[in-house]
C-alpha positions in Angstrom: 33.0 18.2 9.4 30.9 18.9 6.3 34.0 18.3 4.1 34.6 15.0 5.9 31.0 13.8 5.3 31.3 14.9 1.6 34.6 12.9 1.3 33.0 9.8 2.8 30.0 10.2 0.5 32.2 10.1 -2.5 33.2 6.6 -1.5 29.7 5.4 -2.0 28.2 4.1 -5.3 26.1 6.4 -7.4 23.0 4.3 -6.7 23.6 4.6 -2.9 24.1 8.3 -3.1 20.8 8.7 -5.1 18.9 6.9 -2.3 20.2 9.3 0.4 19.5 12.6 -1.4 17.5 14.7 1.1 14.0 16.0 0.1 10.9 17.3 1.9 8.9 14.1 1.4 11.5 12.1 3.3 12.0 14.8 5.9 8.3 15.2 6.7 7.8 11.5 7.0 10.9 11.1 9.2 9.8 13.8 11.6 6.2 12.6 11.6 7.1 9.1 12.6 9.3 10.1 15.5 8.6 11.0 19.1 5.3 9.0 19.0 2.3 10.3 21.0 1.1 8.3 24.0 -1.8 9.5 26.1 -0.1 8.6 29.4 3.6 8.7 28.8 4.0 11.2 26.0 0.9 13.4 25.5 2.9 16.1 23.8 4.3 13.6 21.3 3.6 13.3 17.5 0.2 12.0 16.6 0.8 9.9 13.5 -2.2 9.9 11.1 0.1 9.5 8.1 0.8 5.8 8.0 -1.7 3.2 6.5 -1.8 1.5 9.8 -4.9 -0.1 11.2 -4.7 -0.2 15.0 -8.3 -1.2 15.6 -7.5 -4.9 16.1 -4.0 -4.7 17.7 -5.3 -6.1 21.0 -6.9 -9.2 19.3 -3.9 -9.9 17.1 -1.4 -9.4 20.0 -3.5 -11.6 22.3 -3.8 -14.4 19.7 -0.1 -14.5 19.0 0.8 -14.3 22.7 -1.5 -17.3 23.5 -0.9 -19.4 20.4 2.7 -18.9 19.3 4.8 -21.7 20.6 8.5 -21.0 20.0 9.8 -24.4 19.0 13.3 -25.3 18.0 12.2 -25.2 14.4 11.3 -21.5 14.8 15.0 -20.9 15.3 16.0 -22.5 12.0 15.7 -21.5 8.3 12.5 -23.6 8.2 11.4 -24.8 4.8 13.6 -22.3 3.0 13.7 -18.6 1.9 10.1 -18.2 0.5 8.0 -19.2 3.5 7.2 -22.4 5.1 5.0 -24.9 3.3 2.4 -24.5 6.0 2.2 -20.8 5.6 2.1 -20.9 1.8 -0.7 -23.5 2.0 -2.5 -21.4 4.6 -2.3 -18.3 2.5 -3.7 -20.3 -0.5 -6.6 -21.5 1.7 -7.4 -18.0 2.9 -7.6 -16.7 -0.6 -9.8 -19.6 -1.7 -12.2 -18.9 1.3 -12.4 -15.1 1.6 -12.9 -12.0 -0.5 -10.6 -13.1 -3.3 -12.9 -15.8 -4.6 -10.4 -17.0 -7.2 -11.7 -18.5 -10.5 -8.8 -20.9 -10.4 -8.1 -22.6 -7.1 -5.0 -21.2 -5.5 -2.4 -23.8 -4.6 0.7 -23.7 -2.4 2.9 -23.7 -5.5 1.3 -20.5 -6.6 2.5 -18.6 -3.5 5.9 -17.1 -2.7 6.4 -15.4 0.7 9.0 -12.8 1.6 9.5 -10.3 4.3 6.8 -7.8 3.3 4.9 -6.7 0.2 7.6 -4.1 -0.4 10.1 -6.9 -0.7 7.8 -8.7 -3.2 7.6 -5.5 -5.3 11.4 -5.0 -5.1 11.9 -8.6 -6.3 9.3 -8.3 -9.0 10.9 -5.1 -10.3 14.3 -6.9 -10.4 12.8 -10.0 -12.1 10.4 -8.4 -14.6 12.4 -5.4 -15.7 15.9 -4.4 -16.6 17.4 -1.4 -14.8 16.1 1.8 -16.5 12.9 0.2 -17.7 9.6 1.3 -16.4 6.3 0.4 -14.5 3.1 2.4 -15.0 1.6 4.0 -11.8 -1.6 6.1 -11.9 -1.6 9.4 -9.9 -2.1 9.6 -7.0 -0.2 6.5 -6.2 0.9 4.8 -3.0 4.1 6.5 -1.9 5.9 3.2 -1.2 5.6 2.0 -4.7 8.2 4.6 -5.9 11.0 3.4 -3.6 10.0 -0.2 -4.0 10.7 0.1 -7.7 13.6 2.5 -7.7 15.8 2.0 -4.7 17.5 -1.3 -5.6 16.1 -2.5 -8.9 16.6 0.9 -10.6 13.2 0.7 -12.3 11.5 3.9 -13.3 8.0 4.8 -12.3 6.0 6.3 -15.2 3.3 8.4 -13.6 0.0 8.5 -15.4 -1.8 11.9 -15.4 -5.6 12.1 -15.5 -6.2 15.9 -15.1 -3.7 17.4 -17.5 -5.8 17.0 -20.6 -8.7 18.7 -22.3 -11.3 16.5 -20.5 -10.0 15.3 -17.1 -11.1 11.7 -16.1 -11.4 10.0 -12.8 -8.4 7.8 -12.0 -10.7 4.8 -11.2 -12.8 5.1 -14.3 -12.9 3.1 -17.5 -11.8 6.2 -19.4 -8.6 6.3 -17.3 -7.3 3.2 -19.2 -6.6 5.3 -22.2 -4.5 7.6 -20.1 -2.3 4.6 -19.1 -1.9 3.6 -22.8 -1.0 7.2 -23.7 1.6 7.3 -21.0 3.0 3.9 -22.1 3.3 5.0 -25.7 4.9 8.3 -24.8 7.4 6.6 -22.5 8.3 4.1 -25.3 8.8 7.0 -27.8 11.1 8.7 -25.3 13.3 5.6 -25.1 12.0 4.0 -21.9 10.4 0.6 -22.2 7.4 -0.1 -20.0 7.3 -3.7 -18.6 4.4 -3.7 -16.2 1.3 -1.9 -14.8 0.9 -1.8 -11.0 -2.4 -1.1 -9.3 -3.3 -0.9 -5.6 -6.8 -2.5 -5.4 -8.6 -1.4 -3.3 -7.0 2.0 -4.1 -4.5 3.7 -1.9 -5.2 6.6 -1.1 -8.8 6.8 -2.4 -10.0 3.8 -0.3 -12.3 2.4 -3.1 -12.3 -0.7 -5.3 -11.9 -0.9 -9.1 -14.9 -2.2 -11.0 -14.5 -5.6 -12.6 -14.9 -4.1 -16.1 -12.1 -1.6 -15.4 -9.8 -4.4 -14.3 -10.7 -6.4 -17.4 -9.8 -3.3 -19.6 -6.4 -3.2 -17.9 -5.8 -6.8 -18.6 -6.6 -6.2 -22.3 -4.3 -3.2 -22.3 -1.5 -5.2 -20.9 -2.1 -8.0 -23.4 -2.1 -5.5 -26.3 1.4 -4.2 -25.2 2.8 -7.4 -23.8 3.4 -6.1 -20.3 2.7 -7.6 -16.9 -0.3 -6.7 -14.7 0.3 -6.5 -11.0 -2.6 -6.1 -8.5 -1.6 -5.2 -4.9 -4.7 -6.4 -3.0 -3.5 -6.0 0.6 -6.8 -4.4 1.7 -9.0 -7.1 0.2 -10.7 -8.0 3.5 -10.9 -4.4 4.8 -14.1 -3.3 3.2 -16.9 -1.7 5.2 -20.3 0.0 5.0 -21.1 3.6 6.0 -23.5 6.4 5.4 -21.4 7.2 2.4 -21.6 3.6 1.1 -24.6 1.9 2.8 -24.1 -1.1 0.4 -20.4 -0.9 -0.6 -19.3 -2.5 -3.8 -18.1 -6.1 -3.6 -14.4 -6.5 -3.9 -13.4 -8.3 -7.1 -9.9 -9.7 -7.1 -8.0 -10.0 -10.4 -7.9 -13.7 -9.5 -11.7 -13.8 -9.7 -11.7 -12.7 -13.4 -11.6 -15.0 -16.4 -8.0 -14.0 -16.9 -7.2 -16.1 -20.0 -10.1 -14.4 -21.9 -8.1 -11.2 -21.8 -4.4 -12.0 -21.4 -1.8 -14.7 -21.0 -2.3 -15.7 -17.3 1.5 -15.9 -16.9 1.5 -12.1 -17.1 -0.9 -11.6 -14.1 0.3 -11.3 -10.5 -1.5 -10.7 -7.2 0.0 -9.4 -4.0 -1.1 -9.9 -0.4 0.4 -9.5 3.1 -0.1 -9.5 6.9 0.3 -5.7 7.4 -3.1 -4.4 6.5 -6.0 -6.9 6.9 -4.2 -8.3 9.9 -3.2 -4.9 11.4 0.4 -6.0 11.7 2.6 -3.6 9.7 5.5 -4.6 12.0 5.3 -8.3 11.2 7.0 -8.3 7.8 5.3 -10.9 5.7 4.1 -10.5 2.1 3.0 -12.9 -0.6 3.1 -13.1 -4.4 0.3 -15.2 -5.9 1.1 -16.0 -9.5 -0.7 -19.0 -10.8 0.8 -19.5 -14.2 4.4 -18.4 -14.1 6.7 -21.0 -12.5 9.8 -19.2 -13.9 8.9 -16.0 -12.0 8.6 -17.9 -8.7 12.0 -19.6 -9.5 13.6 -16.2 -10.3 12.4 -14.7 -7.1 13.4 -17.7 -5.1 17.0 -17.2 -6.5 17.2 -13.8 -4.9 14.9 -14.4 -1.9 17.6 -14.8 0.7 17.9 -11.0 0.8 14.2 -10.9 2.0 14.0 -14.2 3.8 10.9 -14.2 6.1 11.4 -14.7 9.8 10.5 -18.2 11.0 8.9 -16.6 14.1 6.8 -14.3 12.0 5.9 -17.2 9.7 4.7 -19.3 12.7 2.7 -16.3 14.1 0.7 -15.8 10.8 0.3 -19.6 10.4 -1.3 -19.7 13.8 -3.8 -17.1 12.9 -4.6 -18.4 9.4 -5.2 -22.0 10.6 -7.6 -20.8 13.4 -10.9 -20.9 11.5 -13.1 -19.8 14.4 -10.8 -16.8 15.1 -10.9 -15.7 11.5 -14.7 -15.8 11.3 -15.1 -13.5 14.3 -11.9 -11.5 13.4 -13.1 -10.3 10.0 -16.6 -9.5 11.2 -15.2 -7.4 14.1 -12.6 -5.7 11.8 -15.4 -4.6 9.4 -17.6 -3.3 12.2 -14.8 -1.3 13.8 -13.7 0.1 10.4 -17.3 1.3 9.8 -17.5 2.9 13.3 -14.1 4.6 13.0 -14.8 5.9 9.5 -18.2 7.4 10.6 -16.5 9.1 13.5 -13.8 10.5 11.3 -16.1 11.9 8.6 -18.3 13.4 11.3 -15.3 15.3 12.5 -14.3 16.3 8.9 -17.8 17.6 8.2 -17.9 19.5 11.5 -14.8 21.4 10.4 -15.8 21.8 6.8 -13.1 19.6 5.3 -13.9 18.0 1.9 -13.0 14.4 1.5 -13.3 11.5 -1.0 -15.9 9.0 0.3 -14.3 5.6 0.9 -15.3 2.0 1.6 -12.0 0.2 2.0 -8.8 0.5 4.0 -8.0 2.6 7.0 -7.6 6.1 5.4 -9.4 9.0 3.8 -8.2 11.3 1.0 -9.0 14.9 2.2 -8.8 18.3 0.4 -7.0 21.1 2.3 -6.2 23.1 -0.8 -8.2 26.2 0.3 -5.9 26.5 3.3 -2.7 26.8 1.2 -1.1 30.1 0.9 -0.8 29.5 -2.9 -1.8 26.6 -5.2 1.7 25.2 -5.2 3.7 22.2 -3.9 5.8 24.6 -1.8 2.6 25.8 0.0 1.6 22.2 0.6 4.9 21.6 2.2 4.6 24.7 4.3 1.2 23.5 5.6 2.7 20.0 6.3 5.5 21.5 8.4 3.0 23.6 10.3 1.2 20.4 11.2 4.5 18.8 12.3 5.1 21.8 14.5 1.7 21.2 16.1 2.6 17.5 16.6 0.4 15.9 14.0 1.4 14.2 10.8 -0.8 13.6 7.7 0.6 12.0 4.5 1.1 14.7 1.9 -0.3 14.8 -1.6 3.2 15.4 -2.9 4.3 12.0 -1.5 1.5 10.4 -3.4 2.3 12.3 -6.5 -1.0 14.1 -6.5 -1.7 16.1 -9.6 -3.0 19.0 -7.5 -1.4 20.4 -4.3 -3.4 20.5 -1.1 -4.6 16.9 -0.8 -3.6 14.9 2.3 -4.3 11.3 3.4 -5.5 10.9 7.0 -5.6 7.5 8.8 -8.8 7.0 10.8 -8.3 3.5 12.1 -6.8 4.7 15.4 -7.9 5.3 19.0 -11.0 7.5 19.0 -9.6 10.1 21.4 -6.3 10.2 19.6 -8.0 10.8 16.3 -10.0 13.7 17.9 -6.9 15.2 19.3 -5.1 14.8 16.0 -7.8 16.6 14.1 -7.7 19.4 16.7 -4.1 19.8 16.0 -4.8 19.8 12.3 -7.4 22.6 12.7 -4.9 24.6 14.9 -2.4 24.4 12.0 -5.1 25.5 9.4 -5.9 28.6 11.4 -2.3 29.6 11.2 -2.0 29.0 7.4 
């Protein structure tokens, strides 16, 4: 049987074979996302605390879509084309003009391209901004999905930026970290790999905090200096909250709110948004590129957009939400309140069990330190602990997946049912006692 599988594999392309190479990161994620826990129907199932999934507003979103989505004949067509309906693109522009983004330049419909998820947007950006084999800068730790978004189809290399492996370590969110990006860019170029863009997640995933405006401005200047694109993934822009750790959390500053032309050619700056995070709908695959001064980029993505054509039903569902002003007012207020409460509950549990963590004020997750529970300070020991958790039916995202510089870090999602979070942490503690 193995010989038969090997023979079939030889009939695939090299790039296809590269995408199906087994590794622990994929194996842990696959096992952790299967056999889902349910308090009534599957209490012995897997509690997933490893996905950046905000479940706190599922009832409200589901109820709104159920009561407002009218499936017309137009929903069964290609609609206005492959980059989102005119109504959705205008609605996204309006949302950005009215909420946390506060753009310096008014966002218009023509600035917005919609595809089937932010991953699809990044895949198309990688294809459109880079040649295969060229690179994009990513600071460590980095959102795990960025790697496959860049690599799997476009063949673009991630250049991982280190902050600790130097005489004076710096914090990845600090102004001093900008120099680390430049050093990584120069080293990559000297080694024969051209860097074409710098990609940030802002607010940061997995830290759950925002970049300061002066740091964003420094990145714009760096990108201008080296003639590379700046991409800001801002999917958690409206998911900021207060807590005992951050009684007055920093205000989110979108890259669109900066005086971009003061630092860089505006055609080199791109912002990403989507329905998955702020609207608690990972399964409704809609993502948007907002690029205000690069018509050619929008045209280039439109040319390949049929491979990520957004569903007309999903399009109509998000339109219904974005055009309901009264719902949005109460929705974002409730979202913030529930994130605050869920975060407080989670950190209380972490403190009770003596688990160190990075204080957060954005997003549905917390970066926690379990390094003292490793059998050795190694990636192999981190994997061993992750598999123990899987055996105990709980999944946390591993530091290895996020390309953490030090083993033992995990990301835990707190925006879940209170009882489920408590049981999940019980299962984590059971795993730690065995480590």
